C-alpha positions as CSV (number, residue, x, y, z in Angstrom):
1,M,8.5,74.2,112.1
2,Q,8.3,77.5,113.8
3,F,11.2,79.7,112.9
4,I,12.8,82.8,114.4
5,K,13.1,85.8,112.1
6,L,16.4,86.2,110.2
7,S,17.2,89.1,107.9
8,L,17.2,88.4,104.2
9,T,20.2,90.7,103.7
10,A,22.5,88.8,106.0
11,L,25.6,87.7,104.2
12,C,28.3,85.8,105.9
13,L,31.2,83.7,104.8
14,G,32.4,80.5,106.5
15,L,36.1,81.4,106.0
16,I,37.6,78.6,108.0
17,T,39.9,75.7,107.5
18,A,39.6,72.6,105.4
19,C,36.9,70.1,106.6
20,G,38.2,67.5,109.0
21,G,41.4,66.8,107.0
22,S,44.7,66.4,108.7
23,G,47.2,69.2,109.0
24,G,44.7,72.1,108.7
25,G,44.6,75.3,110.7
26,G,41.6,76.5,112.6
27,D,38.9,79.1,113.2
28,N,38.8,79.7,116.9
29,S,35.2,81.0,116.9
30,G,33.7,77.6,117.9
31,N,30.3,76.6,116.5
32,T,28.0,79.0,114.8
33,T,24.4,78.8,116.0
34,T,21.7,80.5,114.0
35,P,18.0,81.0,114.6
36,L,15.8,79.1,112.2
37,N,14.3,81.5,109.7
38,D,10.8,82.7,110.0
39,N,10.9,85.3,107.1
40,A,13.7,84.1,104.8
41,T,12.8,83.6,101.2
42,S,12.4,80.1,99.8
43,P,15.2,78.8,97.5
44,T,15.3,80.6,94.2
45,T,13.7,78.6,91.4
46,N,16.1,78.1,88.5
47,V,15.4,74.9,86.6
48,D,18.7,73.6,85.2
49,T,19.3,71.1,82.5
50,P,19.2,67.6,84.1
51,N,22.5,66.3,85.2
52,T,24.3,63.4,83.7
53,P,23.1,60.1,85.4
54,N,25.3,58.5,87.9
55,T,27.1,55.4,86.6
56,E,28.3,54.0,89.9
57,T,27.1,50.6,91.1
58,N,24.4,52.1,93.3
59,N,22.6,55.0,91.7
60,T,21.7,56.6,95.0
61,T,24.2,59.5,95.4
62,G,22.7,61.1,98.5
63,Q,19.5,62.2,100.3
64,V,17.5,65.3,101.0
65,L,15.2,65.8,104.0
66,K,12.3,68.1,103.0
67,I,10.3,69.7,105.8
68,K,7.1,71.6,105.0
69,N,4.2,72.6,107.3
70,G,5.5,70.4,110.1
71,N,5.9,67.3,107.9
72,G,9.3,65.8,106.9
73,V,10.0,63.4,104.0
74,I,13.4,61.9,103.1
75,E,14.1,61.4,99.4
76,N,17.0,59.9,97.6
77,L,19.2,61.9,95.1
78,N,20.7,60.4,92.0
79,T,23.1,62.9,90.5
80,T,26.8,63.3,90.9
81,N,26.7,67.0,90.3
82,L,28.6,68.6,93.2
83,S,27.7,72.1,92.3
84,S,23.9,72.0,92.6
85,I,20.9,69.7,93.2
86,I,17.3,70.1,92.1
87,V,14.6,69.6,94.7
88,D,10.9,70.1,94.0
89,G,11.8,71.8,90.7
90,Q,14.1,74.3,92.6
91,T,17.8,74.6,92.1
92,I,19.9,74.6,95.3
93,H,23.3,75.8,94.5
94,I,25.8,73.9,96.7
95,T,28.7,76.0,95.3
96,I,27.8,79.7,95.9
97,P,29.0,81.9,93.1
98,G,31.8,84.2,94.2
99,I,32.3,82.4,97.5
100,N,35.3,80.0,97.9
101,S,35.4,78.4,101.3
102,G,37.2,75.2,102.5
103,T,34.4,74.5,105.0
104,W,31.2,76.4,105.5
105,A,29.8,79.1,103.3
106,A,26.7,81.0,104.2
107,L,24.4,83.2,102.2
108,N,21.1,84.5,103.4
109,N,19.1,81.3,104.4
110,Q,21.6,78.8,102.9
111,N,24.6,77.0,104.4
112,T,26.8,74.7,102.4
113,C,30.0,72.7,102.9
114,C,32.7,71.7,102.1
115,G,34.9,73.3,99.5
116,S,37.9,71.2,100.3
117,Y,36.0,67.9,99.8
118,D,36.1,66.6,96.2
119,S,33.6,63.7,96.5
120,V,30.8,64.8,98.9
121,K,28.9,68.0,99.9
122,I,26.4,68.8,102.6
123,G,24.1,71.7,103.3
124,G,20.9,73.2,104.5
125,V,18.3,75.8,103.3
126,F,15.9,77.4,105.8
127,G,13.1,79.2,104.1
128,V,9.6,80.5,105.1
129,E,7.8,77.4,103.9
130,N,10.5,74.9,103.3
131,E,13.5,73.5,105.1
132,Y,16.0,71.3,103.2
133,L,18.9,69.3,104.6
134,F,21.0,67.3,102.2
135,Y,24.2,65.4,101.4
136,N,25.3,64.3,98.0
137,G,28.4,63.1,96.2
138,I,30.2,60.6,94.1
139,P,29.7,57.2,95.8
140,T,32.6,54.8,96.2
141,N,32.4,51.8,93.8
142,V,31.4,48.8,95.9
143,A,34.5,47.0,94.7
144,Q,36.7,49.7,96.3
145,I,35.2,49.4,99.8
146,P,37.8,47.9,102.1
147,Q,37.0,44.4,103.4
148,E,39.2,44.6,106.5
149,G,40.9,47.1,108.8
150,Q,39.8,50.2,110.7
151,A,39.7,53.9,109.8
152,T,39.0,57.2,111.5
153,Y,37.0,59.9,109.7
154,K,36.7,63.5,110.9
155,G,34.7,66.3,109.4
156,E,31.7,68.7,109.5
157,F,28.0,68.7,110.3
158,L,24.9,70.9,110.3
159,Y,22.5,70.3,113.2
160,S,18.9,71.7,113.4
161,S,16.5,71.5,116.4
162,E,12.8,72.3,116.2
163,A,12.5,72.6,120.0
164,Q,15.3,75.1,120.2
165,G,14.3,76.9,117.0
166,R,17.8,77.2,115.7
167,Y,20.5,75.4,113.8
168,E,24.3,75.3,114.0
169,T,27.2,74.4,111.8
170,S,30.5,72.7,113.0
171,R,33.5,74.8,113.6
172,N,37.1,73.8,114.4
173,T,36.8,72.4,118.0
174,R,33.3,71.0,117.4
175,A,33.3,68.4,114.7
176,A,32.0,65.1,113.4
177,T,34.1,62.0,114.2
178,F,33.6,58.4,113.1
179,E,35.3,55.1,113.8
180,V,34.8,52.5,111.0
181,D,35.5,48.8,111.2
182,F,35.4,47.5,107.7
183,G,36.0,43.9,108.8
184,N,33.1,43.9,111.2
185,K,31.1,46.3,108.9
186,T,30.3,48.7,111.7
187,L,30.4,52.5,112.0
188,N,30.2,54.5,115.2
189,G,30.2,58.3,115.3
190,K,29.5,61.5,117.2
191,L,28.4,64.9,116.1
192,D,29.7,67.3,118.8
193,A,27.2,70.1,118.6
194,S,27.0,72.8,121.3
195,M,23.2,72.3,121.6
196,T,23.5,68.5,122.0
197,A,25.7,65.5,121.1
198,V,24.4,63.1,118.5
199,T,25.7,59.5,118.7
200,I,25.5,57.2,115.7
201,E,25.7,53.4,115.5
202,A,25.4,51.9,112.0
203,N,26.0,48.8,110.0
204,I,27.8,48.8,106.6
205,T,26.3,47.1,103.5
206,G,28.2,47.6,100.3
207,N,29.0,51.3,100.0
208,Q,26.2,52.4,102.3
209,F,25.5,52.4,106.1
210,D,22.4,52.7,108.2
211,G,21.4,52.4,111.8
212,K,20.3,54.5,114.8
213,A,21.1,58.0,116.0
214,I,20.4,59.6,119.3
215,S,20.4,63.3,120.1
216,V,21.2,63.4,123.8
217,N,19.1,66.5,124.6
218,E,16.1,65.6,122.4
219,V,13.2,63.3,123.4
220,V,12.6,61.6,120.0
221,E,15.2,59.0,119.0
222,G,16.3,58.8,115.4
223,K,18.0,57.0,112.5
224,V,20.9,57.5,110.3
225,Q,21.7,56.7,106.6
226,G,24.8,57.5,104.6
227,Q,27.4,56.4,102.1
228,F,31.1,56.3,101.4
229,F,32.3,58.6,98.7
230,G,35.4,58.9,96.4
231,E,38.1,56.5,95.7
232,N,38.7,53.7,98.2
233,A,36.1,55.2,100.6
234,K,38.2,58.3,101.3
235,Q,35.1,60.3,102.4
236,L,31.7,59.7,103.9
237,G,28.5,61.6,104.3
238,G,25.0,61.0,105.7
239,L,21.8,62.2,107.2
240,A,20.7,61.7,110.8
241,A,17.1,62.6,111.7
242,A,14.5,62.0,114.4
243,N,12.1,59.2,113.7
244,D,9.4,61.8,113.0
245,N,11.8,63.6,110.6
246,T,11.1,67.0,112.1
247,S,12.1,67.2,115.8
248,W,15.8,67.3,115.0
249,N,18.0,66.5,112.1
250,A,21.6,66.7,110.9
251,V,23.8,66.2,107.9
252,F,27.5,65.4,108.0
253,A,30.6,64.8,105.9
254,A,34.0,63.5,106.9
255,Q,37.4,62.7,105.5
256,K,39.5,59.5,106.2
257,Q,42.5,60.4,108.4
């Protein structure tokens, strides 16, 4: 992906309200759109001690989309560590030391979310050679997935477009919304980005869902995969990406209302 230059020294904080939960205040700034880096450093290599294996029914705890030299690959994650993940031997710190934010926190070429969520995290790292988008969490035990009823989830997203050469994170009035029908095992959602809207249609199997995703202003259609997280499916998270894994992509997390 061709990236637009971004200063290494840029330091900003996502000091806004809790992700998608009910009763929160708001940051009236709207979405933040940022040029994709052309000269940002790659994620710092700090190999940590391997995390404790996940003991949930399904060992997949999330996914990471890795883009390098115009090629994108999606890989599964299998750790319930909400503070960091290890990708290609590099540690990506989801919790940024010294930064406490309910929603988005940004440092140099990295954006992570969400401090107010206790079961799932999302984020993106935009370096010179690598781009990583990920979601990861503590999956809901399959036995705790509701078998009937409907629920609304609201939350956050990060959207990246190769054609537009930039990415944006959700803010206040622009958010991720999902309608889940546990009886019919369907999930329908929308990511309301300023660059485009992404619509999601998925089927639920166990504690996971997968289906199709369409970015309205992009040519290439896409797919979506995700999971429910926390007790009784209180949160969800996932990855939507173009079928070529590079044209456009997004990660999202949301809280049951």
